[in-house]
C-alpha positions as protocol buffer text, in pm:
chain_id: "A"
residue {
  index: 1
  type: MET
  ca { x: -141 y: 149 z: 2349 }
}
residue {
  index: 2
  type: THR
  ca { x: -488 y: 81 z: 2217 }
}
residue {
  index: 3
  type: ARG
  ca { x: -495 y: -175 z: 1926 }
}
residue {
  index: 4
  type: SER
  ca { x: -767 y: -220 z: 1657 }
}
residue {
  index: 5
  type: VAL
  ca { x: -843 y: -361 z: 1337 }
}
residue {
  index: 6
  type: LEU
  ca { x: -839 y: -242 z: 1002 }
}
residue {
  index: 7
  type: PHE
  ca { x: -1062 y: -419 z: 745 }
}
residue {
  index: 8
  type: ASP
  ca { x: -1226 y: -442 z: 374 }
}
residue {
  index: 9
  type: THR
  ca { x: -1437 y: -701 z: 219 }
}
residue {
  index: 10
  type: GLU
  ca { x: -1470 y: -813 z: -153 }
}
residue {
  index: 11
  type: THR
  ca { x: -1852 y: -911 z: -304 }
}
residue {
  index: 12
  type: THR
  ca { x: -2035 y: -1090 z: -562 }
}
residue {
  index: 13
  type: GLY
  ca { x: -2260 y: -738 z: -516 }
}
residue {
  index: 14
  type: LEU
  ca { x: -2389 y: -497 z: -321 }
}
residue {
  index: 15
  type: ASP
  ca { x: -2641 y: -672 z: -74 }
}
residue {
  index: 16
  type: PRO
  ca { x: -2593 y: -960 z: 78 }
}
residue {
  index: 17
  type: ILE
  ca { x: -2986 y: -965 z: 170 }
}
residue {
  index: 18
  type: LEU
  ca { x: -3041 y: -1054 z: -205 }
}
residue {
  index: 19
  type: GLY
  ca { x: -2774 y: -1353 z: -159 }
}
residue {
  index: 20
  type: ASP
  ca { x: -2462 y: -1167 z: -262 }
}
residue {
  index: 21
  type: ARG
  ca { x: -2157 y: -1316 z: -89 }
}
residue {
  index: 22
  type: VAL
  ca { x: -1827 y: -1242 z: 56 }
}
residue {
  index: 23
  type: ILE
  ca { x: -1549 y: -1311 z: -169 }
}
residue {
  index: 24
  type: GLU
  ca { x: -1259 y: -1171 z: 7 }
}
residue {
  index: 25
  type: ILE
  ca { x: -1125 y: -1017 z: 284 }
}
residue {
  index: 26
  type: ALA
  ca { x: -817 y: -840 z: 436 }
}
residue {
  index: 27
  type: ALA
  ca { x: -748 y: -715 z: 753 }
}
residue {
  index: 28
  type: LEU
  ca { x: -481 y: -503 z: 942 }
}
residue {
  index: 29
  type: GLU
  ca { x: -357 y: -507 z: 1257 }
}
residue {
  index: 30
  type: LEU
  ca { x: -312 y: -149 z: 1400 }
}
residue {
  index: 31
  type: VAL
  ca { x: -172 y: -5 z: 1700 }
}
residue {
  index: 32
  type: ASN
  ca { x: -186 y: 342 z: 1792 }
}
residue {
  index: 33
  type: ASP
  ca { x: -374 y: 355 z: 1462 }
}
residue {
  index: 34
  type: LEU
  ca { x: -71 y: 253 z: 1267 }
}
residue {
  index: 35
  type: PRO
  ca { x: -3 y: -116 z: 1095 }
}
residue {
  index: 36
  type: THR
  ca { x: 193 y: -346 z: 1284 }
}
residue {
  index: 37
  type: GLY
  ca { x: 280 y: -564 z: 996 }
}
residue {
  index: 38
  type: ARG
  ca { x: 28 y: -838 z: 1132 }
}
residue {
  index: 39
  type: HIS
  ca { x: -246 y: -877 z: 865 }
}
residue {
  index: 40
  type: PHE
  ca { x: -522 y: -1126 z: 778 }
}
residue {
  index: 41
  type: HIS
  ca { x: -635 y: -1241 z: 401 }
}
residue {
  index: 42
  type: ALA
  ca { x: -836 y: -1473 z: 240 }
}
residue {
  index: 43
  type: LEU
  ca { x: -1026 y: -1560 z: -88 }
}
residue {
  index: 44
  type: LEU
  ca { x: -1334 y: -1741 z: -38 }
}
residue {
  index: 45
  type: ASP
  ca { x: -1545 y: -1936 z: -193 }
}
residue {
  index: 46
  type: PRO
  ca { x: -1921 y: -1794 z: -218 }
}
residue {
  index: 47
  type: GLU
  ca { x: -2085 y: -2104 z: -351 }
}
residue {
  index: 48
  type: ARG
  ca { x: -2244 y: -1902 z: -594 }
}
residue {
  index: 49
  type: ASP
  ca { x: -2106 y: -1755 z: -911 }
}
residue {
  index: 50
  type: VAL
  ca { x: -1936 y: -1416 z: -952 }
}
residue {
  index: 51
  type: PRO
  ca { x: -2128 y: -1155 z: -1180 }
}
residue {
  index: 52
  type: SER
  ca { x: -1934 y: -1027 z: -1469 }
}
residue {
  index: 53
  type: ASP
  ca { x: -1997 y: -659 z: -1331 }
}
residue {
  index: 54
  type: SER
  ca { x: -1876 y: -750 z: -1019 }
}
residue {
  index: 55
  type: THR
  ca { x: -1568 y: -853 z: -1145 }
}
residue {
  index: 56
  type: ARG
  ca { x: -1495 y: -551 z: -1326 }
}
residue {
  index: 57
  type: ILE
  ca { x: -1472 y: -415 z: -1009 }
}
residue {
  index: 58
  type: HIS
  ca { x: -1216 y: -597 z: -804 }
}
residue {
  index: 59
  type: GLY
  ca { x: -1065 y: -839 z: -1098 }
}
residue {
  index: 60
  type: LEU
  ca { x: -1195 y: -1198 z: -904 }
}
residue {
  index: 61
  type: THR
  ca { x: -1397 y: -1441 z: -1134 }
}
residue {
  index: 62
  type: ASN
  ca { x: -1539 y: -1791 z: -1032 }
}
residue {
  index: 63
  type: ILE
  ca { x: -1212 y: -1953 z: -1150 }
}
residue {
  index: 64
  type: ASP
  ca { x: -993 y: -1781 z: -899 }
}
residue {
  index: 65
  type: LEU
  ca { x: -1225 y: -1906 z: -613 }
}
residue {
  index: 66
  type: GLN
  ca { x: -1253 y: -2231 z: -702 }
}
residue {
  index: 67
  type: GLY
  ca { x: -1056 y: -2463 z: -453 }
}
residue {
  index: 68
  type: LYS
  ca { x: -1102 y: -2164 z: -169 }
}
residue {
  index: 69
  type: PRO
  ca { x: -1237 y: -2225 z: 150 }
}
residue {
  index: 70
  type: ARG
  ca { x: -1562 y: -2175 z: 252 }
}
residue {
  index: 71
  type: PHE
  ca { x: -1644 y: -1839 z: 500 }
}
residue {
  index: 72
  type: ALA
  ca { x: -1743 y: -2112 z: 775 }
}
residue {
  index: 73
  type: ALA
  ca { x: -1368 y: -2245 z: 736 }
}
residue {
  index: 74
  type: ILE
  ca { x: -1197 y: -1900 z: 827 }
}
residue {
  index: 75
  type: ALA
  ca { x: -1486 y: -1751 z: 1066 }
}
residue {
  index: 76
  type: ASP
  ca { x: -1306 y: -1884 z: 1357 }
}
residue {
  index: 77
  type: ASP
  ca { x: -975 y: -1726 z: 1244 }
}
residue {
  index: 78
  type: LEU
  ca { x: -1127 y: -1389 z: 1124 }
}
residue {
  index: 79
  type: LEU
  ca { x: -1311 y: -1382 z: 1490 }
}
residue {
  index: 80
  type: ALA
  ca { x: -956 y: -1445 z: 1673 }
}
residue {
  index: 81
  type: PHE
  ca { x: -766 y: -1161 z: 1459 }
}
residue {
  index: 82
  type: PHE
  ca { x: -1076 y: -884 z: 1515 }
}
residue {
  index: 83
  type: GLY
  ca { x: -1042 y: -965 z: 1906 }
}
residue {
  index: 84
  type: THR
  ca { x: -1334 y: -727 z: 2102 }
}
residue {
  index: 85
  type: ASP
  ca { x: -1113 y: -450 z: 1959 }
}
residue {
  index: 86
  type: PRO
  ca { x: -1242 y: -132 z: 1739 }
}
residue {
  index: 87
  type: LEU
  ca { x: -1308 y: -241 z: 1384 }
}
residue {
  index: 88
  type: VAL
  ca { x: -1210 y: 36 z: 1090 }
}
residue {
  index: 89
  type: ALA
  ca { x: -1320 y: 47 z: 779 }
}
residue {
  index: 90
  type: HIS
  ca { x: -1442 y: 257 z: 496 }
}
residue {
  index: 91
  type: ASN
  ca { x: -1835 y: 279 z: 418 }
}
residue {
  index: 92
  type: ALA
  ca { x: -1804 y: 89 z: 746 }
}
residue {
  index: 93
  type: PRO
  ca { x: -2198 y: -36 z: 755 }
}
residue {
  index: 94
  type: PHE
  ca { x: -2150 y: -200 z: 403 }
}
residue {
  index: 95
  type: ASP
  ca { x: -1863 y: -439 z: 534 }
}
residue {
  index: 96
  type: PHE
  ca { x: -2052 y: -524 z: 884 }
}
residue {
  index: 97
  type: GLY
  ca { x: -2335 y: -553 z: 652 }
}
residue {
  index: 98
  type: PHE
  ca { x: -2175 y: -825 z: 462 }
}
residue {
  index: 99
  type: LEU
  ca { x: -1983 y: -976 z: 763 }
}
residue {
  index: 100
  type: ASN
  ca { x: -2275 y: -995 z: 958 }
}
residue {
  index: 101
  type: ALA
  ca { x: -2494 y: -1209 z: 729 }
}
residue {
  index: 102
  type: GLU
  ca { x: -2215 y: -1418 z: 660 }
}
residue {
  index: 103
  type: LEU
  ca { x: -2164 y: -1468 z: 1054 }
}
residue {
  index: 104
  type: ARG
  ca { x: -2537 y: -1575 z: 1074 }
}
residue {
  index: 105
  type: ARG
  ca { x: -2511 y: -1815 z: 812 }
}
residue {
  index: 106
  type: VAL
  ca { x: -2270 y: -1992 z: 1091 }
}
residue {
  index: 107
  type: SER
  ca { x: -2469 y: -1939 z: 1372 }
}
residue {
  index: 108
  type: LEU
  ca { x: -2195 y: -1704 z: 1494 }
}
residue {
  index: 109
  type: PRO
  ca { x: -2273 y: -1342 z: 1693 }
}
residue {
  index: 110
  type: PRO
  ca { x: -2251 y: -1065 z: 1466 }
}
residue {
  index: 111
  type: LEU
  ca { x: -2011 y: -796 z: 1495 }
}
residue {
  index: 112
  type: ALA
  ca { x: -2187 y: -531 z: 1772 }
}
residue {
  index: 113
  type: PRO
  ca { x: -2219 y: -216 z: 1539 }
}
residue {
  index: 114
  type: ASP
  ca { x: -2020 y: 9 z: 1921 }
}
residue {
  index: 115
  type: ARG
  ca { x: -1705 y: -168 z: 1761 }
}
residue {
  index: 116
  type: MET
  ca { x: -1746 y: 36 z: 1420 }
}
residue {
  index: 117
  type: VAL
  ca { x: -1517 y: 303 z: 1309 }
}
residue {
  index: 118
  type: ASP
  ca { x: -1657 y: 432 z: 956 }
}
residue {
  index: 119
  type: THR
  ca { x: -1349 y: 629 z: 783 }
}
residue {
  index: 120
  type: LEU
  ca { x: -1594 y: 769 z: 551 }
}
residue {
  index: 121
  type: THR
  ca { x: -1774 y: 943 z: 782 }
}
residue {
  index: 122
  type: LEU
  ca { x: -1448 y: 1045 z: 938 }
}
residue {
  index: 123
  type: ALA
  ca { x: -1401 y: 1196 z: 587 }
}
residue {
  index: 124
  type: LYS
  ca { x: -1716 y: 1349 z: 522 }
}
residue {
  index: 125
  type: ALA
  ca { x: -1720 y: 1545 z: 852 }
}
residue {
  index: 126
  type: ARG
  ca { x: -1341 y: 1683 z: 739 }
}
residue {
  index: 127
  type: PHE
  ca { x: -1429 y: 1792 z: 379 }
}
residue {
  index: 128
  type: PRO
  ca { x: -1786 y: 1809 z: 306 }
}
residue {
  index: 129
  type: GLY
  ca { x: -1950 y: 1780 z: -22 }
}
residue {
  index: 130
  type: MET
  ca { x: -1622 y: 1670 z: -144 }
}
residue {
  index: 131
  type: PRO
  ca { x: -1558 y: 1326 z: -301 }
}
residue {
  index: 132
  type: ASN
  ca { x: -1450 y: 1139 z: -9 }
}
residue {
  index: 133
  type: ASN
  ca { x: -1453 y: 760 z: -175 }
}
residue {
  index: 134
  type: LEU
  ca { x: -1064 y: 572 z: -150 }
}
residue {
  index: 135
  type: ASP
  ca { x: -909 y: 687 z: -471 }
}
residue {
  index: 136
  type: ALA
  ca { x: -1005 y: 1113 z: -414 }
}
residue {
  index: 137
  type: LEU
  ca { x: -901 y: 1051 z: -14 }
}
residue {
  index: 138
  type: CYS
  ca { x: -531 y: 888 z: -125 }
}
residue {
  index: 139
  type: ARG
  ca { x: -518 y: 1224 z: -413 }
}
residue {
  index: 140
  type: ARG
  ca { x: -581 y: 1438 z: -174 }
}
residue {
  index: 141
  type: PHE
  ca { x: -310 y: 1295 z: 52 }
}
residue {
  index: 142
  type: GLY
  ca { x: -50 y: 1233 z: -195 }
}
residue {
  index: 143
  type: ILE
  ca { x: -118 y: 876 z: -119 }
}
residue {
  index: 144
  type: ASP
  ca { x: 50 y: 652 z: -445 }
}
residue {
  index: 145
  type: LEU
  ca { x: -232 y: 469 z: -644 }
}
residue {
  index: 146
  type: SER
  ca { x: -52 y: 322 z: -897 }
}
residue {
  index: 147
  type: ALA
  ca { x: -57 y: -26 z: -760 }
}
residue {
  index: 148
  type: ARG
  ca { x: -430 y: -36 z: -757 }
}
residue {
  index: 149
  type: THR
  ca { x: -579 y: -137 z: -1114 }
}
residue {
  index: 150
  type: THR
  ca { x: -872 y: -288 z: -897 }
}
residue {
  index: 151
  type: HIS
  ca { x: -1035 y: -284 z: -610 }
}
residue {
  index: 152
  type: ASN
  ca { x: -822 y: -580 z: -399 }
}
residue {
  index: 153
  type: ALA
  ca { x: -872 y: -598 z: -40 }
}
residue {
  index: 154
  type: LEU
  ca { x: -525 y: -597 z: 113 }
}
residue {
  index: 155
  type: LEU
  ca { x: -419 y: -342 z: -109 }
}
residue {
  index: 156
  type: ASP
  ca { x: -727 y: -117 z: -59 }
}
residue {
  index: 157
  type: CYS
  ca { x: -627 y: -199 z: 338 }
}
residue {
  index: 158
  type: ARG
  ca { x: -271 y: -96 z: 290 }
}
residue {
  index: 159
  type: LEU
  ca { x: -408 y: 294 z: 95 }
}
residue {
  index: 160
  type: LEU
  ca { x: -661 y: 296 z: 423 }
}
residue {
  index: 161
  type: ALA
  ca { x: -470 y: 292 z: 676 }
}
residue {
  index: 162
  type: GLU
  ca { x: -230 y: 539 z: 522 }
}
residue {
  index: 163
  type: VAL
  ca { x: -577 y: 762 z: 450 }
}
residue {
  index: 164
  type: TYR
  ca { x: -680 y: 667 z: 832 }
}
residue {
  index: 165
  type: VAL
  ca { x: -359 y: 815 z: 974 }
}
residue {
  index: 166
  type: GLU
  ca { x: -401 y: 1114 z: 760 }
}
residue {
  index: 167
  type: LEU
  ca { x: -762 y: 1148 z: 921 }
}
residue {
  index: 168
  type: THR
  ca { x: -620 y: 1109 z: 1268 }
}
residue {
  index: 169
  type: GLY
  ca { x: -338 y: 1319 z: 1230 }
}
residue {
  index: 170
  type: GLY
  ca { x: -112 y: 1095 z: 1346 }
}
residue {
  index: 171
  type: ARG
  ca { x: 178 y: 1079 z: 1092 }
}
residue {
  index: 172
  type: GLN
  ca { x: 508 y: 1230 z: 1039 }
}
residue {
  index: 173
  type: ARG
  ca { x: 494 y: 1351 z: 681 }
}
residue {
  index: 174
  type: GLY
  ca { x: 792 y: 1163 z: 476 }
}
residue {
  index: 175
  type: PHE
  ca { x: 735 y: 870 z: 609 }
}
residue {
  index: 176
  type: ALA
  ca { x: 498 y: 582 z: 421 }
}
residue {
  index: 177
  type: LEU
  ca { x: 382 y: 262 z: 423 }
}
residue {
  index: 178
  type: ALA
  ca { x: 635 y: -18 z: 245 }
}
residue {
  index: 179
  type: SER
  ca { x: 629 y: -374 z: 139 }
}
residue {
  index: 180
  type: ASP
  ca { x: 818 y: -655 z: 262 }
}
residue {
  index: 181
  type: ASP
  ca { x: 1029 y: -875 z: -35 }
}
residue {
  index: 182
  type: ASN
  ca { x: 752 y: -1001 z: -183 }
}
residue {
  index: 183
  type: GLY
  ca { x: 557 y: -680 z: -188 }
}
residue {
  index: 184
  type: THR
  ca { x: 236 y: -850 z: -45 }
}
residue {
  index: 185
  type: LEU
  ca { x: 277 y: -760 z: 358 }
}
residue {
  index: 186
  type: PRO
  ca { x: 216 y: -408 z: 458 }
}
residue {
  index: 187
  type: ILE
  ca { x: 538 y: -282 z: 717 }
}
residue {
  index: 188
  type: THR
  ca { x: 503 y: -1 z: 881 }
}
residue {
  index: 189
  type: THR
  ca { x: 852 y: 247 z: 863 }
}
residue {
  index: 190
  type: TYR
  ca { x: 714 y: 552 z: 1011 }
}
residue {
  index: 191
  type: ALA
  ca { x: 694 y: 663 z: 1335 }
}
residue {
  index: 192
  type: HIS
  ca { x: 361 y: 749 z: 1534 }
}
residue {
  index: 193
  type: THR
  ca { x: 388 y: 1123 z: 1732 }
}
residue {
  index: 194
  type: GLY
  ca { x: -8 y: 1108 z: 1801 }
}
residue {
  index: 195
  type: PRO
  ca { x: -148 y: 1466 z: 1776 }
}
residue {
  index: 196
  type: ARG
  ca { x: 38 y: 1657 z: 1493 }
}
residue {
  index: 197
  type: THR
  ca { x: 313 y: 1867 z: 1644 }
}
residue {
  index: 198
  type: PRO
  ca { x: 324 y: 2208 z: 1578 }
}
residue {
  index: 199
  type: ARG
  ca { x: 636 y: 2361 z: 1362 }
}
residue {
  index: 200
  type: PRO
  ca { x: 718 y: 2706 z: 1395 }
}
residue {
  index: 201
  type: ILE
  ca { x: 831 y: 2941 z: 1126 }
}
residue {
  index: 202
  type: VAL
  ca { x: 1066 y: 3175 z: 1170 }
}
residue {
  index: 203
  type: PRO
  ca { x: 1083 y: 3444 z: 897 }
}
residue {
  index: 204
  type: ASN
  ca { x: 1431 y: 3548 z: 799 }
}
residue {
  index: 205
  type: ALA
  ca { x: 1509 y: 3945 z: 759 }
}
residue {
  index: 206
  type: ALA
  ca { x: 1378 y: 3998 z: 423 }
}
residue {
  index: 207
  type: GLU
  ca { x: 1010 y: 3851 z: 487 }
}
residue {
  index: 208
  type: LEU
  ca { x: 1021 y: 4066 z: 823 }
}
residue {
  index: 209
  type: GLU
  ca { x: 1118 y: 4374 z: 594 }
}
residue {
  index: 210
  type: ALA
  ca { x: 850 y: 4277 z: 366 }
}
residue {
  index: 211
  type: HIS
  ca { x: 566 y: 4261 z: 645 }
}
residue {
  index: 212
  type: ALA
  ca { x: 676 y: 4575 z: 829 }
}
residue {
  index: 213
  type: ALA
  ca { x: 628 y: 4743 z: 441 }
}
residue {
  index: 214
  type: LEU
  ca { x: 272 y: 4563 z: 446 }
}
residue {
  index: 215
  type: VAL
  ca { x: 123 y: 4645 z: 766 }
}
residue {
  index: 216
  type: ALA
  ca { x: 284 y: 5027 z: 729 }
}
residue {
  index: 217
  type: ARG
  ca { x: 35 y: 5066 z: 416 }
}
residue {
  index: 218
  type: LEU
  ca { x: -267 y: 4956 z: 648 }
}
residue {
  index: 219
  type: LYS
  ca { x: -517 y: 5168 z: 845 }
}
residue {
  index: 220
  type: ASP
  ca { x: -525 y: 5072 z: 1210 }
}
residue {
  index: 221
  type: PRO
  ca { x: -357 y: 4743 z: 1149 }
}
residue {
  index: 222
  type: VAL
  ca { x: -380 y: 4526 z: 1423 }
}
residue {
  index: 223
  type: TRP
  ca { x: -59 y: 4394 z: 1368 }
}
residue {
  index: 224
  type: GLY
  ca { x: 122 y: 4696 z: 1506 }
}
residue {
  index: 225
  type: MET
  ca { x: -82 y: 4717 z: 1849 }
}
residue {
  index: 226
  type: SER
  ca { x: 122 y: 4627 z: 2140 }
}
């Protein structure tokens, strides 16, 4: 059994070096690459304003974050949830960069780069030259995007968990992530089978006859060699 943690952040902007901060973080526990139902989620006071351009992306405003804890208050709980296991994120260098900036502010060690699993890199290797953002991958894998009106970190984690299973080839088709009664906690309703199991295709009599007729029209077909 292998444990990893999939996580996502929402921020005030694109660059922590310029003073942008984390305002939301969500993380899901994965065992054998599938969610167990355990999760971590926090909205944070960034100790600065939230630009309107950022609000248009994630929907969070200064008012939404009033009274929320600062990063220092949740850092120990977050690191305890992360443990020492691999950390999965989409465009992981972005999220690692922001979290490491926050950790430095509170004098805690940064996340080691060798823990990083970047699903964007996995997607680019599998679908070179194609759009590989989260929306595009969900559409490609037939994952429901109807609830994703903004970039909510917890919802994005749940969607990315499904994408990650598809990228690693470990889900039984026909099963999906479901919510609890509150519609908030990701719980597992599908079984992990490891690498995809081959499904032999057994042709019927009509298909065999049509294939034989096609092969008969070919010159020296390799299908006819014994």
